NUNU-281613 format. One record per atom (N, C-alpha, C): residue number from 1; x negated, y, z negated; atom name. Coordinates in steps of 0.1 Angstrom, whole numbers, plus 5000, padded with zeros to 4 digits. Example, Ala and Ser with C-alpha at 12.3 -4.5 7.8 and 13.67 -1.06 7.14 Angstrom:
% residues 2
{1,{4868,4943,4922},N} {1,{4877,4955,4922},CA} {1,{4868,4967,4922},C} {2,{4872,4978,4929},N} {2,{4863,4989,4929},CA} {2,{4871,5000,4921},C} 
//
This chain:
% residues 242
{1,{4435,4793,5333},N} {1,{4446,4789,5324},CA} {1,{4452,4776,5330},C} {2,{4454,4766,5321},N} {2,{4459,4753,5325},CA} {2,{4474,4754,5330},C} {3,{4478,4745,5339},N} {3,{4492,4746,5344},CA} {3,{4502,4746,5333},C} {4,{4500,4737,5323},N} {4,{4511,4736,5313},CA} {4,{4511,4749,5304},C} {5,{4499,4755,5303},N} {5,{4499,4768,5295},CA} {5,{4506,4779,5303},C} {6,{4504,4779,5316},N} {6,{4510,4790,5324},CA} {6,{4525,4788,5324},C} {7,{4530,4776,5325},N} {7,{4544,4773,5324},CA} {7,{4551,4778,5311},C} {8,{4543,4775,5300},N} {8,{4548,4779,5287},CA} {8,{4549,4794,5286},C} {9,{4539,4801,5292},N} {9,{4539,4815,5291},CA} {9,{4551,4821,5299},C} {10,{4553,4815,5311},N} {10,{4565,4820,5319},CA} {10,{4578,4818,5312},C} {11,{4579,4806,5305},N} {11,{4591,4803,5298},CA} {11,{4593,4813,5286},C} {12,{4583,4817,5279},N} {12,{4584,4826,5268},CA} {12,{4588,4840,5273},C} {13,{4582,4844,5284},N} {13,{4585,4857,5290},CA} {13,{4600,4857,5294},C} {14,{4604,4846,5301},N} {14,{4618,4846,5306},CA} {14,{4628,4847,5294},C} {15,{4625,4839,5283},N} {15,{4634,4840,5272},CA} {15,{4634,4854,5266},C} {16,{4623,4860,5265},N} {16,{4622,4874,5259},CA} {16,{4631,4884,5268},C} {17,{4632,4881,5281},N} {17,{4640,4890,5289},CA} {17,{4654,4886,5289},C} {18,{4658,4873,5288},N} {18,{4671,4869,5289},CA} {18,{4679,4870,5276},C} {19,{4672,4868,5264},N} {19,{4679,4868,5251},CA} {19,{4686,4882,5249},C} {20,{4679,4893,5251},N} {20,{4687,4906,5249},CA} {20,{4698,4907,5258},C} {21,{4697,4902,5270},N} {21,{4708,4903,5279},CA} {21,{4720,4895,5274},C} {22,{4717,4883,5269},N} {22,{4728,4874,5264},CA} {22,{4735,4881,5252},C} {23,{4727,4888,5243},N} {23,{4732,4893,5231},CA} {23,{4739,4907,5233},C} {24,{4734,4915,5243},N} {24,{4740,4928,5246},CA} {24,{4747,4928,5259},C} {25,{4759,4926,5260},N} {25,{4767,4926,5272},CA} {25,{4772,4940,5276},C} {26,{4773,4943,5289},N} {26,{4777,4956,5293},CA} {26,{4793,4957,5290},C} {27,{4798,4969,5288},N} {27,{4812,4971,5286},CA} {27,{4820,4967,5298},C} {28,{4831,4960,5296},N} {28,{4840,4956,5307},CA} {28,{4851,4966,5308},C} {29,{4856,4968,5320},N} {29,{4867,4977,5323},CA} {29,{4878,4970,5331},C} {30,{4890,4973,5328},N} {30,{4901,4968,5337},CA} {30,{4912,4978,5337},C} {31,{4918,4981,5349},N} {31,{4928,4991,5350},CA} {31,{4942,4984,5351},C} {32,{4951,4989,5343},N} {32,{4965,4984,5344},CA} {32,{4974,4995,5349},C} {33,{4984,4991,5356},N} {33,{4994,5001,5361},CA} {33,{5005,5003,5351},C} {34,{5001,5007,5339},N} {34,{5010,5009,5328},CA} {34,{5004,5022,5321},C} {35,{5013,5028,5313},N} {35,{5009,5040,5305},CA} {35,{4998,5035,5295},C} {36,{4990,5045,5290},N} {36,{4980,5042,5280},CA} {36,{4986,5037,5267},C} {37,{4998,5043,5263},N} {37,{5004,5038,5251},CA} {37,{5008,5024,5252},C} {38,{5014,5020,5264},N} {38,{5018,5006,5266},CA} {38,{5006,4996,5265},C} {39,{4995,5000,5272},N} {39,{4983,4992,5272},CA} {39,{4977,4990,5258},C} {40,{4977,5001,5251},N} {40,{4971,5001,5237},CA} {40,{4979,4992,5228},C} {41,{4992,4993,5228},N} {41,{5000,4985,5220},CA} {41,{4999,4970,5223},C} {42,{4999,4967,5236},N} {42,{4998,4953,5241},CA} {42,{4984,4947,5237},C} {43,{4974,4955,5238},N} {43,{4960,4950,5235},CA} {43,{4959,4948,5220},C} {44,{4965,4957,5212},N} {44,{4964,4956,5197},CA} {44,{4972,4944,5193},C} {45,{4984,4942,5198},N} {45,{4992,4930,5195},CA} {45,{4984,4917,5198},C} {46,{4978,4917,5210},N} {46,{4970,4905,5214},CA} {46,{4959,4903,5204},C} {47,{4952,4913,5200},N} {47,{4941,4911,5191},CA} {47,{4945,4907,5177},C} {48,{4957,4912,5173},N} {48,{4962,4908,5159},CA} {48,{4967,4894,5159},C} {49,{4972,4889,5170},N} {49,{4978,4876,5170},CA} {49,{4967,4865,5172},C} {50,{4956,4869,5178},N} {50,{4946,4859,5181},CA} {50,{4933,4860,5174},C} {51,{4930,4872,5169},N} {51,{4917,4875,5163},CA} {51,{4919,4883,5149},C} {52,{4908,4889,5144},N} {52,{4909,4896,5132},CA} {52,{4906,4911,5135},C} {53,{4916,4920,5134},N} {53,{4914,4934,5136},CA} {53,{4908,4941,5124},C} {54,{4897,4948,5125},N} {54,{4890,4954,5114},CA} {54,{4891,4969,5114},C} {55,{4895,4975,5125},N} {55,{4896,4990,5126},CA} {55,{4906,4994,5136},C} {56,{4914,5004,5133},N} {56,{4924,5009,5143},CA} {56,{4925,5024,5142},C} {57,{4924,5031,5153},N} {57,{4926,5046,5154},CA} {57,{4936,5048,5165},C} {58,{4948,5050,5161},N} {58,{4959,5052,5171},CA} {58,{4958,5065,5178},C} {59,{4952,5075,5172},N} {59,{4951,5089,5178},CA} {59,{4941,5088,5190},C} {60,{4930,5081,5189},N} {60,{4920,5080,5200},CA} {60,{4922,5067,5208},C} {61,{4932,5059,5205},N} {61,{4935,5047,5212},CA} {61,{4923,5037,5212},C} {62,{4918,5035,5200},N} {62,{4906,5026,5198},CA} {62,{4909,5016,5187},C} {63,{4903,5004,5188},N} {63,{4903,4995,5177},CA} {63,{4892,4985,5178},C} {64,{4888,4978,5168},N} {64,{4878,4968,5167},CA} {64,{4883,4955,5162},C} {65,{4879,4944,5168},N} {65,{4883,4931,5163},CA} {65,{4872,4921,5164},C} {66,{4873,4910,5156},N} {66,{4862,4900,5156},CA} {66,{4869,4887,5159},C} {67,{4861,4878,5166},N} {67,{4865,4865,5171},CA} {67,{4859,4855,5161},C} {68,{4864,4843,5163},N} {68,{4859,4832,5155},CA} {68,{4846,4826,5160},C} {69,{4840,4816,5153},N} {69,{4827,4810,5157},CA} {69,{4829,4801,5169},C} {70,{4819,4798,5176},N} {70,{4819,4788,5187},CA} {70,{4806,4780,5186},C} {71,{4804,4770,5195},N} {71,{4792,4762,5194},CA} {71,{4779,4769,5197},C} {72,{4780,4780,5204},N} {72,{4768,4787,5208},CA} {72,{4766,4800,5201},C} {73,{4775,4805,5192},N} {73,{4773,4818,5186},CA} {73,{4782,4818,5173},C} {74,{4779,4828,5165},N} {74,{4787,4831,5153},CA} {74,{4799,4839,5155},C} {75,{4803,4841,5168},N} {75,{4815,4848,5171},CA} {75,{4811,4862,5177},C} {76,{4821,4870,5180},N} {76,{4819,4883,5187},CA} {76,{4825,4894,5179},C} {77,{4820,4906,5181},N} {77,{4826,4918,5176},CA} {77,{4829,4926,5189},C} {78,{4842,4930,5190},N} {78,{4846,4937,5202},CA} {78,{4852,4951,5199},C} {79,{4847,4961,5205},N} {79,{4852,4975,5204},CA} {79,{4861,4977,5217},C} {80,{4874,4980,5215},N} {80,{4883,4982,5226},CA} {80,{4888,4996,5225},C} {81,{4889,5002,5237},N} {81,{4895,5016,5238},CA} {81,{4903,5017,5251},C} {82,{4912,5026,5251},N} {82,{4921,5028,5263},CA} {82,{4919,5042,5268},C} {83,{4917,5044,5281},N} {83,{4915,5057,5287},CA} {83,{4927,5059,5297},C} {84,{4934,5070,5295},N} {84,{4945,5073,5304},CA} {84,{4940,5076,5318},C} {85,{4946,5071,5328},N} {85,{4942,5074,5342},CA} {85,{4954,5082,5349},C} {86,{4964,5084,5342},N} {86,{4976,5091,5348},CA} {86,{4988,5087,5340},C} {87,{5000,5091,5345},N} {87,{5012,5088,5337},CA} {87,{5015,5073,5336},C} {88,{5012,5065,5347},N} {88,{5015,5051,5347},CA} {88,{5002,5043,5350},C} {89,{4991,5047,5345},N} {89,{4978,5039,5348},CA} {89,{4969,5042,5336},C} {90,{4962,5031,5332},N} {90,{4953,5033,5321},CA} {90,{4942,5022,5322},C} {91,{4930,5025,5317},N} {91,{4918,5016,5317},CA} {91,{4916,5011,5303},C} {92,{4915,4997,5302},N} {92,{4911,4991,5290},CA} {92,{4897,4987,5290},C} {93,{4889,4993,5281},N} {93,{4874,4991,5280},CA} {93,{4871,4982,5268},C} {94,{4864,4972,5270},N} {94,{4860,4963,5259},CA} {94,{4845,4961,5259},C} {95,{4839,4964,5248},N} {95,{4824,4962,5246},CA} {95,{4822,4951,5236},C} {96,{4817,4940,5241},N} {96,{4816,4927,5233},CA} {96,{4801,4926,5229},C} {97,{4799,4923,5216},N} {97,{4786,4921,5210},CA} {97,{4786,4908,5202},C} {98,{4776,4900,5203},N} {98,{4775,4888,5195},CA} {98,{4771,4891,5181},C} {99,{4777,4884,5171},N} {99,{4773,4885,5157},CA} {99,{4759,4880,5155},C} {100,{4756,4868,5160},N} {100,{4743,4861,5159},CA} {100,{4743,4849,5169},C} {101,{4731,4845,5172},N} {101,{4730,4833,5181},CA} {101,{4731,4838,5196},C} {102,{4733,4828,5205},N} {102,{4733,4831,5219},CA} {102,{4747,4829,5225},C} {103,{4750,4838,5234},N} {103,{4764,4837,5240},CA} {103,{4764,4830,5253},C} {104,{4753,4831,5261},N} {104,{4753,4824,5274},CA} {104,{4765,4827,5282},C} {105,{4770,4840,5282},N} {105,{4781,4844,5290},CA} {105,{4794,4842,5284},C} {106,{4794,4837,5271},N} {106,{4807,4834,5265},CA} {106,{4814,4848,5262},C} {107,{4807,4858,5259},N} {107,{4813,4871,5256},CA} {107,{4820,4876,5269},C} {108,{4815,4875,5281},N} {108,{4822,4879,5293},CA} {108,{4834,4871,5295},C} {109,{4833,4858,5292},N} {109,{4845,4849,5294},CA} {109,{4856,4853,5284},C} {110,{4852,4857,5272},N} {110,{4862,4861,5262},CA} {110,{4869,4873,5266},C} {111,{4861,4883,5272},N} {111,{4867,4896,5276},CA} {111,{4877,4893,5288},C} {112,{4873,4885,5297},N} {112,{4882,4882,5308},CA} {112,{4895,4875,5304},C} {113,{4894,4866,5294},N} {113,{4905,4859,5288},CA} {113,{4914,4869,5281},C} {114,{4908,4879,5274},N} {114,{4915,4889,5266},CA} {114,{4923,4898,5276},C} {115,{4917,4902,5287},N} {115,{4924,4910,5297},CA} {115,{4936,4902,5302},C} {116,{4935,4889,5305},N} {116,{4946,4881,5309},CA} {116,{4957,4881,5299},C} {117,{4953,4879,5286},N} {117,{4963,4879,5275},CA} {117,{4970,4892,5274},C} {118,{4963,4903,5276},N} {118,{4970,4916,5275},CA} {118,{4980,4918,5287},C} {119,{4976,4913,5298},N} {119,{4986,4913,5309},CA} {119,{4998,4905,5307},C} {120,{4996,4893,5300},N} {120,{5008,4885,5297},CA} {120,{5016,4892,5286},C} {121,{5010,4899,5277},N} {121,{5017,4907,5267},CA} {121,{5025,4918,5273},C} {122,{5019,4925,5282},N} {122,{5026,4936,5289},CA} {122,{5038,4930,5297},C} {123,{5037,4918,5303},N} {123,{5048,4912,5310},CA} {123,{5058,4906,5301},C} {124,{5056,4906,5288},N} {124,{5065,4900,5279},CA} {124,{5065,4885,5279},C} {125,{5054,4879,5283},N} {125,{5053,4865,5283},CA} {125,{5039,4860,5277},C} {126,{5037,4863,5264},N} {126,{5025,4859,5258},CA} {126,{5024,4844,5257},C} {127,{5012,4838,5260},N} {127,{5011,4823,5260},CA} {127,{5010,4818,5246},C} {128,{5005,4826,5237},N} {128,{5003,4822,5223},CA} {128,{5012,4832,5214},C} {129,{5022,4826,5208},N} {129,{5031,4835,5200},CA} {129,{5029,4832,5186},C} {130,{5032,4842,5178},N} {130,{5030,4841,5163},CA} {130,{5040,4831,5158},C} {131,{5036,4823,5148},N} {131,{5044,4813,5142},CA} {131,{5055,4820,5134},C} {132,{5068,4817,5137},N} {132,{5079,4823,5131},CA} {132,{5087,4812,5123},C} {133,{5088,4814,5110},N} {133,{5095,4804,5102},CA} {133,{5110,4805,5104},C} {134,{5117,4794,5101},N} {134,{5131,4795,5102},CA} {134,{5137,4804,5091},C} {135,{5147,4811,5093},N} {135,{5153,4820,5083},CA} {135,{5157,4813,5071},C} {136,{5155,4819,5059},N} {136,{5159,4813,5047},CA} {136,{5174,4815,5044},C} {137,{5181,4805,5039},N} {137,{5195,4806,5036},CA} {137,{5197,4816,5025},C} {138,{5209,4821,5024},N} {138,{5212,4831,5013},CA} {138,{5210,4824,5000},C} {139,{5203,4831,4991},N} {139,{5201,4826,4977},CA} {139,{5211,4833,4968},C} {140,{5218,4826,4960},N} {140,{5228,4832,4951},CA} {140,{5220,4838,4939},C} {141,{5223,4851,4937},N} {141,{5217,4859,4927},CA} {141,{5227,4861,4916},C} {142,{5224,4857,4903},N} {142,{5233,4858,4892},CA} {142,{5235,4873,4889},C} {143,{5246,4876,4882},N} {143,{5249,4890,4878},CA} {143,{5238,4894,4868},C} {144,{5235,4907,4868},N} {144,{5225,4913,4860},CA} {144,{5229,4912,4845},C} {145,{5219,4909,4836},N} {145,{5222,4908,4822},CA} {145,{5225,4922,4816},C} {146,{5234,4922,4806},N} {146,{5237,4934,4800},CA} {146,{5225,4940,4793},C} {147,{5224,4953,4794},N} {147,{5213,4960,4787},CA} {147,{5216,4961,4772},C} {148,{5206,4957,4763},N} {148,{5209,4958,4749},CA} {148,{5211,4972,4745},C} {149,{5220,4974,4735},N} {149,{5223,4987,4730},CA} {149,{5211,4993,4723},C} {150,{5207,5005,4726},N} {150,{5196,5012,4720},CA} {150,{5200,5017,4706},C} {151,{5193,5013,4696},N} {151,{5197,5018,4682},CA} {151,{5195,5032,4680},C} {152,{5203,5039,4671},N} {152,{5201,5053,4668},CA} {152,{5188,5055,4660},C} {153,{5182,5066,4662},N} {153,{5169,5069,4656},CA} {153,{5171,5074,4641},C} {154,{5183,5079,4638},N} {154,{5185,5084,4625},CA} {154,{5199,5080,4620},C} {155,{5201,5082,4607},N} {155,{5215,5079,4602},CA} {155,{5222,5092,4600},C} {156,{5235,5091,4601},N} {156,{5244,5103,4599},CA} {156,{5244,5107,4584},C} {157,{5248,5119,4582},N} {157,{5248,5124,4568},CA} {157,{5258,5115,4559},C} {158,{5268,5110,4565},N} {158,{5277,5101,4558},CA} {158,{5274,5087,4563},C} {159,{5268,5079,4555},N} {159,{5263,5066,4559},CA} {159,{5275,5057,4563},C} {160,{5274,5052,4575},N} {160,{5285,5043,4581},CA} {160,{5283,5029,4575},C} {161,{5294,5022,4575},N} {161,{5294,5008,4570},CA} {161,{5286,5000,4580},C} {162,{5277,4991,4575},N} {162,{5269,4983,4584},CA} {162,{5278,4974,4593},C} {163,{5272,4972,4606},N} {163,{5280,4964,4615},CA} {163,{5280,4950,4611},C} {164,{5291,4943,4613},N} {164,{5292,4929,4610},CA} {164,{5285,4921,4620},C} {165,{5280,4909,4617},N} {165,{5272,4901,4626},CA} {165,{5281,4897,4638},C} {166,{5275,4898,4649},N} {166,{5282,4895,4662},CA} {166,{5290,4906,4668},C} {167,{5290,4918,4661},N} {167,{5297,4930,4666},CA} {167,{5287,4940,4670},C} {168,{5287,4945,4683},N} {168,{5278,4954,4687},CA} {168,{5282,4968,4684},C} {169,{5273,4977,4682},N} {169,{5276,4991,4678},CA} {169,{5279,4999,4691},C} {170,{5291,5005,4692},N} {170,{5295,5012,4704},CA} {170,{5286,5024,4706},C} {171,{5282,5026,4719},N} {171,{5273,5037,4723},CA} {171,{5279,5050,4722},C} {172,{5293,5051,4722},N} {172,{5300,5063,4722},CA} {172,{5298,5071,4709},C} {173,{5293,5064,4698},N} {173,{5291,5071,4685},CA} {173,{5278,5080,4685},C} {174,{5270,5079,4696},N} {174,{5258,5087,4696},CA} {174,{5259,5099,4705},C} {175,{5251,5109,4702},N} {175,{5250,5121,4711},CA} {175,{5235,5123,4714},C} {176,{5232,5131,4724},N} {176,{5219,5134,4728},CA} {176,{5214,5148,4724},C} {177,{5202,5149,4719},N} {177,{5197,5162,4715},CA} {177,{5183,5163,4721},C} {178,{5181,5173,4730},N} {178,{5169,5175,4737},CA} {178,{5161,5187,4729},C} {179,{5149,5184,4725},N} {179,{5141,5194,4718},CA} {179,{5129,5198,4725},C} {180,{5127,5211,4728},N} {180,{5114,5216,4733},CA} {180,{5109,5227,4724},C} {181,{5096,5230,4726},N} {181,{5090,5240,4717},CA} {181,{5079,5248,4725},C} {182,{5077,5260,4720},N} {182,{5066,5268,4725},CA} {182,{5057,5272,4713},C} {183,{5044,5267,4712},N} {183,{5038,5257,4722},CA} {183,{5044,5243,4720},C} {184,{5041,5235,4730},N} {184,{5047,5221,4730},CA} {184,{5038,5212,4722},C} {185,{5041,5199,4722},N} {185,{5034,5189,4714},CA} {185,{5035,5191,4699},C} {186,{5046,5197,4695},N} {186,{5048,5199,4681},CA} {186,{5055,5187,4675},C} {187,{5054,5186,4661},N} {187,{5060,5174,4655},CA} {187,{5075,5177,4653},C} {188,{5083,5167,4655},N} {188,{5098,5168,4653},CA} {188,{5103,5159,4642},C} {189,{5111,5165,4633},N} {189,{5117,5158,4622},CA} {189,{5132,5159,4623},C} {190,{5139,5148,4620},N} {190,{5153,5148,4619},CA} {190,{5157,5143,4606},C} {191,{5164,5152,4598},N} {191,{5168,5148,4584},CA} {191,{5156,5144,4576},C} {192,{5145,5151,4578},N} {192,{5132,5149,4571},CA} {192,{5125,5137,4575},C} {193,{5129,5130,4586},N} {193,{5122,5119,4591},CA} {193,{5115,5122,4604},C} {194,{5102,5118,4605},N} {194,{5095,5121,4618},CA} {194,{5100,5112,4629},C} {195,{5103,5119,4641},N} {195,{5108,5111,4652},CA} {195,{5100,5112,4665},C} {196,{5089,5121,4665},N} {196,{5081,5122,4677},CA} {196,{5076,5136,4679},C} {197,{5072,5139,4691},N} {197,{5066,5152,4695},CA} {197,{5074,5158,4706},C} {198,{5074,5172,4707},N} {198,{5081,5179,4718},CA} {198,{5072,5177,4731},C} {199,{5080,5177,4742},N} {199,{5094,5176,4743},CA} {199,{5100,5163,4740},C} {200,{5111,5162,4733},N} {200,{5117,5150,4728},CA} {200,{5132,5149,4732},C} {201,{5136,5137,4736},N} {201,{5150,5134,4739},CA} {201,{5155,5125,4729},C} {202,{5163,5129,4720},N} {202,{5168,5122,4708},CA} {202,{5182,5117,4710},C} {203,{5185,5105,4705},N} {203,{5199,5100,4705},CA} {203,{5202,5099,4690},C} {204,{5211,5108,4686},N} {204,{5215,5108,4672},CA} {204,{5230,5104,4670},C} {205,{5232,5099,4659},N} {205,{5246,5095,4655},CA} {205,{5255,5107,4653},C} {206,{5268,5106,4656},N} {206,{5277,5118,4654},CA} {206,{5276,5123,4640},C} {207,{5277,5136,4638},N} {207,{5276,5142,4625},CA} {207,{5266,5153,4624},C} {208,{5264,5159,4613},N} {208,{5255,5170,4611},CA} {208,{5241,5164,4608},C} {209,{5231,5171,4615},N} {209,{5217,5167,4613},CA} {209,{5209,5180,4612},C} {210,{5197,5179,4605},N} {210,{5188,5190,4605},CA} {210,{5176,5187,4613},C} {211,{5173,5195,4623},N} {211,{5161,5193,4632},CA} {211,{5151,5203,4628},C} {212,{5139,5198,4625},N} {212,{5128,5206,4621},CA} {212,{5116,5204,4630},C} {213,{5109,5215,4634},N} {213,{5098,5214,4643},CA} {213,{5086,5221,4636},C} {214,{5075,5215,4635},N} {214,{5063,5220,4629},CA} {214,{5050,5218,4637},C} {215,{5041,5227,4635},N} {215,{5028,5225,4641},CA} {215,{5018,5233,4633},C} {216,{5006,5228,4632},N} {216,{4995,5235,4624},CA} {216,{4993,5249,4629},C} {217,{4992,5258,4620},N} {217,{4990,5272,4623},CA} {217,{5002,5280,4627},C} {218,{5014,5274,4626},N} {218,{5027,5280,4629},CA} {218,{5037,5278,4618},C} {219,{5046,5287,4617},N} {219,{5057,5286,4607},CA} {219,{5067,5275,4612},C} {220,{5072,5268,4602},N} {220,{5081,5257,4605},CA} {220,{5094,5263,4610},C} {221,{5100,5256,4620},N} {221,{5113,5260,4626},CA} {221,{5123,5249,4623},C} {222,{5135,5253,4619},N} {222,{5145,5243,4616},CA} {222,{5159,5247,4621},C} {223,{5167,5238,4624},N} {223,{5181,5241,4629},CA} {223,{5190,5230,4625},C} {224,{5202,5234,4620},N} {224,{5212,5224,4617},CA} {224,{5222,5223,4629},C} {225,{5223,5211,4634},N} {225,{5232,5209,4645},CA} {225,{5243,5199,4642},C} {226,{5255,5201,4648},N} {226,{5266,5192,4646},CA} {226,{5267,5183,4659},C} {227,{5263,5171,4659},N} {227,{5263,5162,4670},CA} {227,{5276,5155,4672},C} {228,{5282,5156,4684},N} {228,{5294,5149,4687},CA} {228,{5291,5137,4696},C} {229,{5300,5127,4695},N} {229,{5299,5115,4702},CA} {229,{5298,5118,4717},C} {230,{5289,5112,4724},N} {230,{5288,5113,4739},CA} {230,{5286,5127,4744},C} {231,{5279,5135,4736},N} {231,{5276,5149,4739},CA} {231,{5261,5151,4741},C} {232,{5257,5163,4746},N} {232,{5243,5166,4748},CA} {232,{5240,5180,4744},C} {233,{5230,5182,4736},N} {233,{5226,5196,4731},CA} {233,{5211,5198,4734},C} {234,{5208,5210,4738},N} {234,{5194,5213,4740},CA} {234,{5189,5224,4730},C} {235,{5178,5222,4724},N} {235,{5172,5231,4714},CA} {235,{5158,5235,4718},C} {236,{5155,5248,4717},N} {236,{5142,5254,4720},CA} {236,{5137,5261,4708},C} {237,{5125,5255,4703},N} {237,{5119,5261,4691},CA} {237,{5108,5270,4695},C} {238,{5109,5283,4693},N} {238,{5098,5293,4695},CA} {238,{5091,5295,4682},C} {239,{5079,5288,4681},N} {239,{5072,5288,4669},CA} {239,{5064,5301,4667},C} {240,{5063,5307,4655},N} {240,{5056,5319,4653},CA} {240,{5044,5315,4644},C} {241,{5033,5322,4647},N} {241,{5020,5319,4640},CA} {241,{5021,5324,4626},C} {242,{5014,5318,4617},N} {242,{5014,5321,4603},CA} {242,{5007,5335,4601},C} 
//
């Protein structure tokens, strides 16, 4: 074999051995003299402020985050977990994998930097803080607009004079009539005018009204009610089969 051929063969074999090592880094571990809950919250805050967190499991103290791209790789995917070592001691484990490309040790450097950032977070002195905007001044909110008067669904037996333009109809002239039936979904008529299906909540003008409930296969049910202003009446129509 020629010398240049042997050199090329050695280079190919070396790359075949080194590339998996560059792409698959061993998990890193660091012990903190803090509780597991404190370490987990500090690590999660660090990841959220600097990277993109894609998964969180607070019960098992695990989360996953992704980093941005660099000159030598498409970024990293890191799985982080916290293992309690006692009341005031915990281990933070980080398993860094490259998305694509070569890391050349960048994953290890990222893990070491992350450990330092978690330590700063625990000490209450993070080097990179979230951007906090200045508080907005109080905004004057106008008074709520008046709700339009809901018109009555039916007319009273004695027709009232029509309201003059510009004058609103007082709501106190209406009463409420609740109608239910067995079976339900029956047709409801007031003064021979269809108004809906049961269950129904009707607003009727003061005075006498005839409420009728019908359904196919059942006998019609009717009731004459005297509605008073600002009152509420409940009717239950038990329909009988034909």
